[in-house]
C-alpha positions as CSV (number, residue, x, y, z in Angstrom):
1,X,-45.3,-8.3,-18.9
2,X,-45.8,-6.2,-22.0
3,X,-46.4,-3.0,-20.1
4,X,-43.2,-3.6,-18.0
5,X,-41.1,-4.0,-21.1
6,X,-42.6,-0.8,-22.5
7,X,-41.5,1.1,-19.4
8,X,-38.0,-0.3,-19.6
9,X,-37.9,0.7,-23.3
10,X,-39.0,4.2,-22.5
11,X,-36.5,4.6,-19.7
12,X,-33.7,3.4,-22.1
13,X,-34.8,5.9,-24.7
14,X,-34.6,8.7,-22.1
15,X,-31.2,7.6,-20.9
16,X,-29.9,7.4,-24.5
17,X,-31.3,10.9,-25.2
18,X,-29.6,12.3,-22.1
19,X,-26.3,10.7,-23.1
20,X,-26.6,12.2,-26.6
21,X,-27.3,15.6,-25.1
22,X,-24.2,15.4,-22.9
23,X,-22.1,14.3,-25.9
24,X,-23.4,17.2,-28.0
25,X,-22.9,19.8,-25.3
26,X,-19.7,21.9,-25.3
27,X,-17.1,20.8,-22.7
28,X,-17.6,24.0,-20.7
29,X,-21.4,23.3,-20.3
30,X,-20.9,19.8,-18.8
31,X,-21.4,19.6,-15.0
32,X,-18.1,19.1,-13.1
33,X,-17.6,17.3,-9.8
34,X,-14.6,17.1,-7.5
35,X,-12.7,14.0,-8.4
36,X,-11.5,11.4,-5.9
37,X,-7.7,11.4,-5.8
38,X,-5.4,9.1,-3.8
39,X,-3.3,10.1,-1.9
40,X,-5.7,12.9,-1.0
41,X,-4.2,16.2,-2.2
42,X,-3.5,19.0,0.3
43,X,-5.8,21.4,-1.6
44,X,-8.2,20.9,-4.5
45,X,-10.5,23.7,-5.7
46,X,-13.1,23.2,-8.4
47,X,-13.6,25.7,-11.2
48,X,-16.2,26.2,-13.9
49,X,-16.7,23.6,-16.7
50,X,-14.6,20.6,-17.8
51,X,-11.9,20.0,-20.3
52,X,-12.6,17.1,-22.7
53,X,-9.3,15.6,-23.9
54,X,-10.9,14.4,-27.1
55,X,-8.9,12.8,-29.9
56,X,-6.2,15.4,-30.3
57,X,-3.9,17.1,-27.7
58,X,-0.9,19.4,-28.0
59,X,1.8,18.6,-25.5
60,X,4.2,21.4,-24.4
61,X,7.2,20.2,-22.4
62,X,9.3,22.6,-20.5
63,X,13.0,22.7,-21.3
64,X,13.8,21.1,-17.9
65,X,11.1,18.5,-18.0
66,X,12.3,14.9,-17.4
67,X,11.9,13.0,-20.8
68,X,10.7,9.9,-18.9
69,X,8.0,12.0,-17.1
70,X,6.9,13.5,-20.4
71,X,6.7,10.0,-21.9
72,X,4.6,9.0,-18.9
73,X,2.2,11.9,-19.7
74,X,2.0,10.8,-23.3
75,X,1.1,7.3,-22.2
76,X,-1.6,8.6,-19.9
77,X,-3.1,10.6,-22.8
78,X,-3.1,7.6,-25.1
79,X,-4.8,5.4,-22.4
80,X,-7.4,8.1,-22.1
81,X,-8.3,7.8,-25.8
82,X,-6.2,10.6,-27.3
83,X,-5.2,9.5,-30.8
84,X,-3.0,12.4,-31.9
85,X,-0.4,14.0,-29.7
86,X,1.5,16.9,-31.3
87,X,4.1,19.0,-29.7
88,X,4.7,22.8,-29.4
89,X,7.1,25.1,-27.6
90,X,4.5,27.5,-26.3
91,X,0.8,28.0,-25.6
92,X,-0.9,30.4,-28.0
93,X,-2.8,33.4,-26.7
94,X,-6.1,32.0,-28.0
95,X,-6.6,28.2,-27.4
96,X,-7.6,26.3,-30.5
97,X,-7.6,22.9,-28.8
98,X,-6.5,21.2,-25.6
99,X,-2.9,22.0,-24.5
100,X,-1.1,20.0,-21.8
101,X,2.0,21.7,-20.3
102,X,4.5,19.8,-18.3
103,X,7.6,21.0,-16.4
104,X,9.0,22.7,-13.3
105,X,8.4,26.2,-12.0
106,X,11.9,27.1,-13.2
107,X,10.7,27.2,-16.9
108,X,9.2,30.4,-18.2
109,X,6.7,28.6,-20.5
110,X,5.4,26.5,-17.6
111,X,5.2,29.5,-15.3
112,X,3.2,31.5,-17.9
113,X,0.8,28.6,-18.4
114,X,0.3,28.3,-14.7
115,X,-0.3,32.1,-14.4
116,X,-3.1,31.9,-17.0
117,X,-4.8,29.5,-14.6
118,X,-4.5,31.9,-11.7
119,X,-2.5,29.2,-9.7
120,X,1.0,29.1,-8.2
121,X,3.6,26.6,-7.3
122,X,4.6,26.1,-3.6
123,X,8.1,25.9,-2.2
124,X,7.8,22.4,-0.7
125,X,10.1,19.6,-1.9
126,X,8.3,17.1,-4.2
127,X,5.3,19.5,-4.3
128,X,3.3,20.1,-7.5
129,X,0.4,22.1,-8.8
130,X,-2.2,21.0,-11.5
131,X,-4.3,23.7,-13.0
132,X,-6.9,23.1,-15.7
133,X,-9.0,25.8,-17.4
134,X,-11.8,25.2,-19.9
135,X,-11.8,27.9,-22.7
136,X,-14.1,27.8,-25.7
137,X,-13.6,24.6,-27.6
138,X,-10.3,23.9,-25.9
139,X,-8.6,24.0,-22.6
140,X,-5.3,24.3,-20.8
141,X,-3.9,21.7,-18.4
142,X,-0.7,22.6,-16.6
143,X,1.4,20.0,-14.6
144,X,4.1,21.8,-12.7
145,X,6.4,20.6,-10.1
146,X,8.6,22.3,-7.5
147,X,11.3,19.8,-8.7
148,X,11.6,16.8,-10.9
149,X,10.0,14.6,-8.3
150,X,7.1,17.0,-8.1
151,X,6.5,16.9,-11.8
152,X,6.4,13.1,-11.6
153,X,3.9,13.2,-8.8
154,X,1.8,15.6,-10.8
155,X,1.8,13.1,-13.6
156,X,0.6,10.3,-11.3
157,X,-2.3,12.5,-10.2
158,X,-3.0,13.3,-13.8
159,X,-3.3,9.6,-14.5
160,X,-6.2,9.4,-12.1
161,X,-7.8,12.6,-13.5
162,X,-7.6,11.5,-17.1
163,X,-9.3,8.2,-16.8
164,X,-12.7,9.5,-17.8
165,X,-11.4,11.5,-20.7
166,X,-12.7,14.7,-19.2
167,X,-11.0,16.8,-16.5
168,X,-12.9,19.3,-14.5
169,X,-11.5,22.8,-14.3
170,X,-9.7,22.9,-11.1
171,X,-6.5,23.7,-9.2
172,X,-4.7,21.1,-7.1
173,X,-1.9,22.2,-4.9
174,X,-0.1,19.4,-3.2
175,X,3.0,18.3,-1.4
176,X,3.9,15.4,1.0
177,X,3.6,15.8,4.7
178,X,6.5,13.4,5.3
179,X,9.8,13.4,3.4
180,X,10.3,9.5,3.5
181,X,7.4,7.3,2.3
182,X,7.5,3.7,1.2
183,X,8.4,0.1,2.1
184,X,11.2,-1.9,3.6
185,X,11.5,-5.4,2.4
186,X,12.6,-6.4,5.9
187,X,10.7,-9.6,6.6
188,X,11.8,-13.2,7.3
189,X,11.0,-16.0,5.0
190,X,11.1,-16.2,1.2
191,X,12.3,-12.8,-0.2
192,X,10.5,-11.3,-3.2
193,X,11.7,-12.1,-6.7
194,X,13.4,-9.4,-8.7
195,X,10.3,-9.4,-10.9
196,X,8.1,-8.8,-7.8
197,X,10.4,-6.0,-6.7
198,X,10.2,-4.3,-10.1
199,X,6.4,-4.4,-10.1
200,X,6.5,-3.1,-6.5
201,X,8.6,-0.1,-7.6
202,X,6.0,0.7,-10.3
203,X,3.3,0.5,-7.7
204,X,5.2,2.7,-5.2
205,X,5.4,5.4,-7.9
206,X,1.6,5.2,-8.5
207,X,0.9,6.1,-4.8
208,X,3.6,8.8,-4.6
209,X,5.9,6.8,-2.4
210,X,9.6,7.6,-2.7
211,X,11.6,5.0,-0.8
212,X,12.2,1.3,-1.1
213,X,14.7,-0.4,1.3
214,X,16.2,-3.6,0.2
215,X,16.6,-5.6,3.4
216,X,15.4,-9.2,3.0
217,X,16.5,-11.1,6.1
218,X,17.2,-14.2,4.1
219,X,19.7,-12.6,1.7
220,X,22.9,-14.3,3.0
221,X,25.2,-11.6,1.5
222,X,23.3,-8.9,3.5
223,X,23.3,-10.8,6.8
224,X,25.1,-14.0,7.5
225,X,27.8,-13.5,4.8
226,X,27.8,-9.7,4.8
227,X,31.5,-9.4,4.5
228,X,31.6,-11.3,1.2
229,X,31.0,-9.6,-2.1
230,X,27.9,-10.3,-4.1
231,X,28.2,-12.7,-7.1
232,X,28.4,-10.7,-10.3
233,X,25.0,-11.9,-11.5
234,X,23.3,-10.8,-8.3
235,X,25.1,-7.4,-8.2
236,X,24.0,-6.8,-11.8
237,X,20.3,-7.7,-10.9
238,X,20.5,-5.2,-8.0
239,X,21.8,-2.6,-10.4
240,X,18.9,-3.2,-12.8
241,X,16.5,-2.8,-9.8
242,X,18.2,0.4,-8.7
243,X,17.7,1.8,-12.3
244,X,14.0,0.8,-12.2
245,X,13.7,2.7,-8.9
246,X,15.3,5.9,-10.4
247,X,12.8,5.7,-13.3
248,X,10.0,5.7,-10.7
249,X,11.5,8.5,-8.6
250,X,12.0,6.0,-5.8
251,X,15.1,6.1,-3.6
252,X,16.7,2.6,-3.7
253,X,18.2,2.1,-0.2
254,X,20.6,-0.9,0.3
255,X,20.5,-2.3,3.8
256,X,23.1,-4.6,5.4
257,X,22.7,-6.5,8.7
258,X,26.2,-7.1,10.2
259,X,25.0,-7.3,13.8
260,X,25.2,-11.0,14.5
261,X,28.9,-11.2,13.8
262,X,30.4,-7.6,13.5
263,X,33.3,-6.5,15.6
264,X,32.6,-2.8,16.2
265,X,36.1,-1.8,16.9
266,X,37.8,-3.8,14.2
267,X,39.0,-1.6,11.3
268,X,38.8,-4.7,9.0
269,X,35.0,-4.9,9.6
270,X,34.6,-1.2,9.0
271,X,36.5,-1.6,5.7
272,X,34.3,-4.6,4.8
273,X,31.2,-2.4,5.2
274,X,32.7,0.3,3.2
275,X,33.7,-2.1,0.4
276,X,30.2,-3.5,0.3
277,X,28.7,0.0,-0.1
278,X,31.4,0.9,-2.6
279,X,30.3,-2.1,-4.8
280,X,26.6,-1.0,-4.5
281,X,27.6,2.6,-5.3
282,X,29.2,1.3,-8.5
283,X,25.9,0.0,-9.8
284,X,24.0,3.2,-9.0
285,X,23.0,2.9,-5.4
286,X,23.5,6.1,-3.3
287,X,21.5,5.4,-0.2
288,X,22.5,3.0,2.6
289,X,21.3,1.5,5.8
290,X,22.8,-0.5,8.6
291,X,20.3,-2.7,10.5
292,X,21.2,-3.7,14.1
293,X,17.8,-5.2,14.9
294,X,17.2,-8.7,16.3
295,X,20.6,-9.1,17.8
296,X,22.0,-9.6,21.3
297,X,23.9,-6.8,23.1
298,X,24.5,-8.7,26.2
299,X,27.7,-10.1,24.8
300,X,30.4,-9.0,22.4
301,X,31.2,-10.8,19.2
302,X,35.0,-10.3,19.7
303,X,37.4,-9.8,22.6
304,X,38.6,-6.6,20.9
305,X,35.3,-4.9,21.6
306,X,35.6,-5.8,25.3
307,X,39.0,-4.1,25.4
308,X,37.7,-1.0,23.5
309,X,34.3,-0.5,25.2
310,X,34.5,-2.4,28.4
311,X,32.1,-5.1,29.6
312,X,29.1,-5.8,27.3
313,X,25.8,-4.2,28.0
314,X,23.2,-1.9,26.7
315,X,25.1,1.4,27.1
316,X,28.4,-0.1,25.8
317,X,26.5,-1.4,22.8
318,X,25.1,2.0,22.1
319,X,28.5,3.6,22.2
320,X,30.1,0.9,20.0
321,X,27.3,1.0,17.4
322,X,27.6,4.8,17.3
323,X,31.3,4.7,16.7
324,X,30.9,2.3,13.7
325,X,28.0,4.1,12.2
326,X,29.6,7.5,12.5
327,X,32.6,6.2,10.6
328,X,30.3,4.8,7.9
329,X,28.5,8.1,7.6
330,X,31.7,10.0,7.3
331,X,32.9,7.7,4.6
332,X,29.7,8.1,2.6
333,X,30.0,11.9,2.6
334,X,33.7,11.7,1.7
335,X,32.9,9.6,-1.4
336,X,29.6,11.3,-2.4
337,X,28.8,14.7,-1.1
338,X,25.2,14.4,-2.4
339,X,24.7,11.1,-0.6
340,X,21.6,10.8,1.6
341,X,22.0,10.4,5.3
342,X,22.7,6.9,6.6
343,X,19.7,5.1,8.1
344,X,20.0,2.7,11.0
345,X,17.6,0.5,13.0
346,X,18.7,0.2,16.6
347,X,18.7,-2.9,18.7
348,X,16.1,-1.3,20.9
349,X,13.8,-0.5,18.0
350,X,10.4,-0.6,19.8
351,X,9.0,1.5,22.6
352,X,10.2,5.0,23.6
353,X,11.2,4.3,27.2
354,X,14.3,5.9,28.4
355,X,17.2,3.4,28.7
356,X,21.1,3.4,28.8
357,X,21.2,2.2,25.2
358,X,19.0,5.0,23.9
359,X,20.9,7.5,26.0
360,X,24.1,6.3,24.4
361,X,22.8,6.7,20.9
362,X,21.3,10.1,21.7
363,X,24.7,11.3,23.0
364,X,27.1,9.7,20.6
365,X,25.3,9.0,17.2
366,X,26.0,11.5,14.4
367,X,22.8,13.7,14.3
368,X,22.6,13.3,10.5
369,X,22.0,9.5,10.8
370,X,18.3,8.6,10.6
371,X,17.0,6.3,13.3
372,X,14.1,3.9,12.7
373,X,11.5,3.0,15.4
374,X,8.6,0.5,15.2
375,X,6.3,2.3,17.6
376,X,5.2,1.4,21.0
377,X,5.7,-2.3,20.3
378,X,7.1,-4.6,17.6
379,X,3.6,-4.6,16.1
380,X,1.8,-1.7,17.8
381,X,-2.0,-1.6,17.9
382,X,-1.9,2.2,17.5
383,X,0.5,5.1,17.3
384,X,-0.2,8.5,18.6
385,X,1.5,11.9,18.3
386,X,2.6,11.7,22.0
387,X,4.1,8.3,21.3
388,X,6.2,9.8,18.5
389,X,7.2,12.7,20.6
390,X,8.4,10.4,23.3
391,X,10.5,8.6,20.6
392,X,11.9,11.9,19.4
393,X,13.0,12.7,23.0
394,X,14.4,9.2,23.6
395,X,16.5,9.0,20.4
396,X,17.4,12.7,20.2
397,X,15.9,13.2,16.8
398,X,12.7,12.7,14.8
399,X,12.4,9.0,14.0
400,X,11.6,7.1,10.8
401,X,8.7,4.8,11.6
402,X,9.2,1.2,10.6
403,X,5.5,0.1,10.7
404,X,5.2,-3.7,11.0
405,X,2.0,-3.8,9.0
406,X,1.1,-5.7,6.9
407,X,4.1,-8.1,7.5
408,X,3.0,-11.7,8.0
409,X,6.3,-13.4,9.1
410,X,5.5,-14.0,12.8
411,X,3.6,-16.8,14.4
412,X,0.3,-15.0,15.0
413,X,0.0,-14.3,11.3
414,X,0.3,-18.0,10.2
415,X,-2.2,-18.7,7.5
416,X,-3.1,-15.1,7.0
417,X,-3.0,-12.3,4.5
418,X,-3.3,-9.0,6.3
419,X,-5.5,-6.8,4.2
420,X,-7.4,-4.5,6.6
421,X,-7.2,-0.8,6.1
422,X,-4.2,1.1,7.4
423,X,-5.7,2.7,10.5
424,X,-5.2,3.8,14.1
425,X,-2.2,6.0,13.3
426,X,-3.0,9.5,14.5
427,X,-3.3,12.5,12.2
428,X,-0.5,14.9,13.0
429,X,2.3,12.3,13.2
430,X,4.0,14.2,10.4
431,X,5.1,16.7,12.9
432,X,7.1,14.1,14.8
433,X,8.2,11.6,12.2
434,X,10.6,11.9,9.2
435,X,8.5,9.3,7.4
436,X,7.0,5.9,7.4
437,X,8.2,2.7,5.9
438,X,5.8,-0.3,5.8
439,X,7.2,-3.8,6.3
440,X,5.1,-5.7,3.8
441,X,4.1,-9.4,3.4
442,X,6.0,-12.1,1.7
443,X,3.3,-11.8,-0.9
444,X,4.0,-8.6,-2.9
445,X,0.8,-7.9,-4.7
446,X,-1.5,-8.5,-1.7
447,X,0.7,-6.2,0.3
448,X,-0.4,-3.3,-1.9
449,X,-3.7,-3.1,-0.2
450,X,-2.2,-1.9,3.1
451,X,0.8,-0.1,1.6
452,X,-1.6,2.1,-0.4
453,X,-2.9,3.3,2.9
454,X,0.6,3.7,4.4
455,X,1.7,5.9,1.4
456,X,-1.5,7.9,1.5
457,X,-1.2,8.6,5.2
458,X,2.5,9.5,4.9
459,X,1.6,11.9,2.0
460,X,-1.3,13.6,3.8
461,X,-1.9,12.3,7.3
462,X,-4.5,15.0,8.1
463,X,-6.5,14.4,5.0
464,X,-6.3,10.6,5.2
465,X,-9.5,8.5,5.0
466,X,-8.7,4.8,5.8
467,X,-11.9,3.3,4.4
468,X,-12.0,5.3,1.2
469,X,-8.3,4.6,0.5
470,X,-9.0,0.9,1.1
471,X,-11.7,0.9,-1.5
472,X,-9.3,2.8,-3.9
473,X,-6.7,0.1,-3.4
474,X,-9.3,-2.5,-4.5
475,X,-10.2,-0.5,-7.6
476,X,-6.6,-0.2,-8.6
477,X,-6.0,-3.9,-8.2
478,X,-9.2,-4.6,-10.2
479,X,-8.2,-2.3,-13.0
480,X,-11.3,-0.1,-12.4
481,X,-13.8,-3.0,-12.9
482,X,-16.7,-2.5,-10.5
483,X,-17.5,-6.2,-10.2
484,X,-13.9,-7.2,-9.5
485,X,-13.6,-4.4,-7.0
486,X,-16.5,-5.7,-5.0
487,X,-15.1,-9.3,-5.2
488,X,-11.8,-8.0,-3.8
489,X,-13.5,-6.2,-1.0
490,X,-15.4,-9.4,-0.1
491,X,-12.0,-11.2,0.0
492,X,-10.3,-8.4,2.0
493,X,-13.1,-8.7,4.6
494,X,-12.2,-12.3,5.2
495,X,-8.6,-11.2,5.8
496,X,-9.4,-8.1,7.9
497,X,-8.0,-9.3,11.2
498,X,-4.6,-7.7,12.1
499,X,-2.8,-9.4,15.0
500,X,-0.2,-8.2,17.3
501,X,2.5,-10.1,19.3
502,X,-0.1,-10.3,22.1
503,X,-3.5,-12.0,22.2
504,X,-5.6,-9.1,21.1
505,X,-5.7,-8.0,17.4
506,X,-5.7,-4.3,16.5
507,X,-8.2,-4.8,13.7
508,X,-11.3,-6.9,14.1
509,X,-12.0,-9.9,12.0
510,X,-14.4,-9.8,9.0
511,X,-16.6,-6.9,10.2
512,X,-18.8,-6.9,7.1
513,X,-19.5,-10.6,7.3
514,X,-19.9,-10.6,11.0
515,X,-22.6,-7.9,10.8
516,X,-24.6,-10.1,8.4
517,X,-24.2,-13.2,10.5
518,X,-25.2,-11.3,13.7
519,X,-28.3,-10.1,11.9
520,X,-29.2,-13.7,11.1
521,X,-28.7,-14.8,14.7
522,X,-30.8,-11.9,16.0
523,X,-33.6,-12.4,13.5
524,X,-33.8,-16.1,14.3
525,X,-33.7,-15.4,18.1
526,X,-36.5,-12.7,17.8
527,X,-38.9,-15.2,16.3
528,X,-40.4,-12.9,13.6
529,X,-41.0,-15.0,10.5
530,X,-40.7,-12.1,8.0
531,X,-37.5,-10.8,9.6
532,X,-36.1,-14.4,9.7
533,X,-36.8,-15.0,6.0
534,X,-35.2,-11.6,5.1
535,X,-32.1,-12.3,7.1
536,X,-31.7,-15.8,5.6
537,X,-32.1,-14.3,2.1
538,X,-29.3,-11.8,2.9
539,X,-27.2,-14.7,4.2
540,X,-27.7,-16.5,0.9
541,X,-26.6,-13.5,-1.1
542,X,-23.5,-13.1,1.2
543,X,-22.7,-16.8,0.7
544,X,-23.0,-16.4,-3.0
545,X,-20.7,-13.4,-3.0
546,X,-18.0,-15.3,-1.0
547,X,-18.3,-18.4,-3.1
548,X,-18.2,-16.4,-6.3
549,X,-15.5,-13.9,-5.5
550,X,-12.5,-16.2,-6.2
551,X,-13.5,-16.9,-9.8
552,X,-14.0,-13.2,-10.4
553,X,-10.6,-12.3,-8.9
554,X,-9.1,-15.0,-11.2
555,X,-10.9,-13.9,-14.3
556,X,-8.2,-11.6,-15.6
557,X,-9.3,-8.1,-14.6
558,X,-7.5,-8.3,-11.3
559,X,-3.7,-8.1,-11.3
560,X,-2.6,-11.7,-12.1
561,X,0.2,-11.6,-9.5
562,X,-2.4,-10.9,-6.8
563,X,-4.4,-14.0,-7.8
564,X,-1.3,-16.2,-8.0
565,X,0.1,-15.1,-4.6
566,X,-3.4,-15.4,-3.0
567,X,-4.1,-18.8,-4.6
568,X,-4.6,-21.0,-1.5
569,X,-6.7,-18.3,0.2
570,X,-8.9,-18.1,-2.8
571,X,-9.2,-21.9,-2.8
572,X,-10.2,-22.0,0.8
573,X,-12.5,-19.0,0.4
574,X,-14.5,-20.7,-2.3
575,X,-15.0,-23.8,-0.2
576,X,-16.0,-21.7,2.8
577,X,-18.5,-19.9,0.5
578,X,-19.9,-23.2,-0.5
579,X,-20.2,-24.3,3.1
580,X,-22.1,-21.0,3.9
581,X,-24.4,-21.5,0.9
582,X,-25.3,-25.0,2.3
583,X,-25.7,-23.5,5.8
584,X,-28.1,-20.9,4.4
585,X,-30.0,-23.6,2.6
586,X,-30.2,-25.6,5.8
587,X,-31.5,-22.7,7.8
588,X,-34.1,-22.0,5.1
589,X,-35.2,-25.6,5.1
590,X,-35.4,-25.8,8.8
591,X,-37.4,-22.6,8.9
592,X,-39.9,-24.2,6.4
593,X,-40.0,-27.5,8.4
594,X,-38.2,-29.3,5.6
595,X,-36.3,-32.4,6.7
596,X,-33.6,-31.8,4.1
597,X,-32.1,-29.3,6.6
598,X,-30.1,-32.1,8.3
599,X,-28.5,-33.1,5.1
600,X,-27.6,-29.5,4.2
601,X,-25.9,-28.9,7.5
602,X,-24.0,-32.2,7.3
603,X,-22.7,-31.3,3.8
604,X,-21.8,-27.8,5.1
605,X,-19.8,-29.3,7.9
606,X,-18.0,-31.6,5.5
607,X,-17.0,-28.9,3.1
608,X,-16.0,-26.6,6.0
609,X,-13.6,-29.3,7.0
610,X,-12.1,-29.4,3.5
611,X,-11.8,-25.6,3.6
612,X,-10.1,-25.5,6.9
613,X,-7.5,-28.1,5.7
614,X,-6.3,-26.0,2.8
615,X,-2.6,-25.2,3.3
616,X,-0.4,-22.2,2.5
617,X,2.1,-22.4,-0.3
618,X,5.1,-24.3,1.1
619,X,8.0,-21.9,1.8
620,X,6.1,-18.8,0.7
621,X,5.9,-17.5,4.2
622,X,8.0,-18.0,7.3
623,X,5.4,-20.3,9.0
624,X,3.5,-22.8,6.8
625,X,0.1,-23.8,8.0
626,X,-3.7,-24.0,7.3
627,X,-5.3,-21.1,5.6
628,X,-7.5,-18.9,7.7
629,X,-10.7,-17.3,6.2
630,X,-12.7,-15.1,8.6
631,X,-11.7,-17.5,11.4
632,X,-13.7,-17.0,14.6
633,X,-16.6,-15.6,12.6
634,X,-17.4,-17.8,9.6
635,X,-16.3,-21.2,11.0
636,X,-18.2,-20.5,14.3
637,X,-21.4,-19.6,12.5
638,X,-21.3,-22.7,10.2
639,X,-20.8,-24.9,13.3
640,X,-23.5,-23.2,15.3
641,X,-26.2,-23.0,12.6
642,X,-27.8,-26.4,13.2
643,X,-28.6,-25.2,16.8
644,X,-30.2,-21.9,15.8
645,X,-33.5,-23.4,14.6
646,X,-35.1,-26.5,15.9
647,X,-34.6,-29.1,13.2
648,X,-37.5,-31.1,11.7
649,X,-37.2,-34.9,11.2
650,X,-34.6,-35.8,8.5
651,X,-35.9,-36.4,5.0
652,X,-36.0,-40.0,4.0
653,X,-32.9,-41.2,2.1
654,X,-33.4,-41.6,-1.6
């Protein structure tokens, strides 16, 4: 015991000495490694040395730099431990400290700073370059954007770089693969609160998304009562939300769903749509959307349409919809020449099969109007480049993908949070899509797990790594805490299954847990005592992790909104973890010939029953029901465990 403590003490002394040596070494002498950035940049090249931010930094803002972005950079520096931030108008020839330069390539001061790093700025919209150079006792870090959005995205990457207080000498050149990236709050069931939406906009900014579509199906003034003006209080709240989007360089798109009652040929209904958009324009909204999904086109809503377009049907519906949408597009341009193109979702919004309806849209719909498409199905198991090419041909333009992941408003998702990685979307889709909008869950914070992947894929589909991005999403939610990150990943694994409208999911359930449970089954079946003991020990550790994860997630490091919105899942998970702990104890007892195994298994069965009975928060999702935790994997194992090893006689009751 004494010698072991001595070795630990010696090791500690060596670690401390090494740490002091690193602290004493000049910044340029410290080893540099390529940082992990999400979304993955298009290009990242490592230079020599590192720039230590230290306690004092000089901030140089270009004349055209957005003050809000400059303030964001200030906040990042402060969070990285910088105590004193002074300002200057230029960078001296000889660096006497650390200088951070922020602005667009249109500013001479910014261009000069970038040139000193040997880097350049590209021509792509929203693109940016970050260049850092270590020089003597100081360094130069330049954040330059092709436009204001690009500077903002550079700041978001700088936020990730600055966390350790040192930044390697490097050049990052980056731009998005797809022009539209973000989410559409287009689910059925309880809409998000305004507070949730505001947090979501902050989140979208952090992952370089640029679009949020307001389209909750349960907003009566956007669907059932679409002709009616919003109450003043609601309109004001939407204006506040639009302002928050602008601060985050996110395009706030207002969507209306008139399809169930609209009369396409009635000038009064066209006027009602225009008045609605006028009111939203008055509070700062400049992007609009007309949703014509989930409606019937086999009958008209008014006799006037029958007279104008003939008998109802798919082709007639396509012509009628085009006429209305073209008029809306023309009105938007007449009132705001800088307005973004109108977006629409068609009635045939999934598959890319040729049809009379699609042919009518292709022929009659204004080519400026953006068409959304959900892929090869409402919830597609995969999307390939040929799929997207077929959609381009069918609709006569590149489509905007409405990806129904991780939305949980359909029956197959009852009792589930969908938190598997964003996967099975083929690299190269950027060549055939104008962008991707994810339809998230009723639970905003848990949705960020998948949406992080959606945004990263839309930014750089060819450089996207689903698993690494999934882990990055966990770290962000955990505030960088390693223990909380692992607890979240354990939780995510129990919610890994991603269903479709069919019987087969497109993501398997609980793959990490299933691998452990399969090893236990195999070890017991093989009959090797040592392997069996090792597998049961691993099972015990896994059970402890599942049982302990909820308390870690609720301890305060993880985003509180995540814990609150996941509450019943965490409750059920803790019980299932306890049931698995008892199951492990039962298997261990049975393996040792201990009669207590029967009691352990009985207790595990009882607690598993309690776990399976935990209900979702009433009204939080479209379908209420019992919470599912690694169903088909964990519950089956707990039920099967007593049959895996021959049980000894029960221990006498005490």
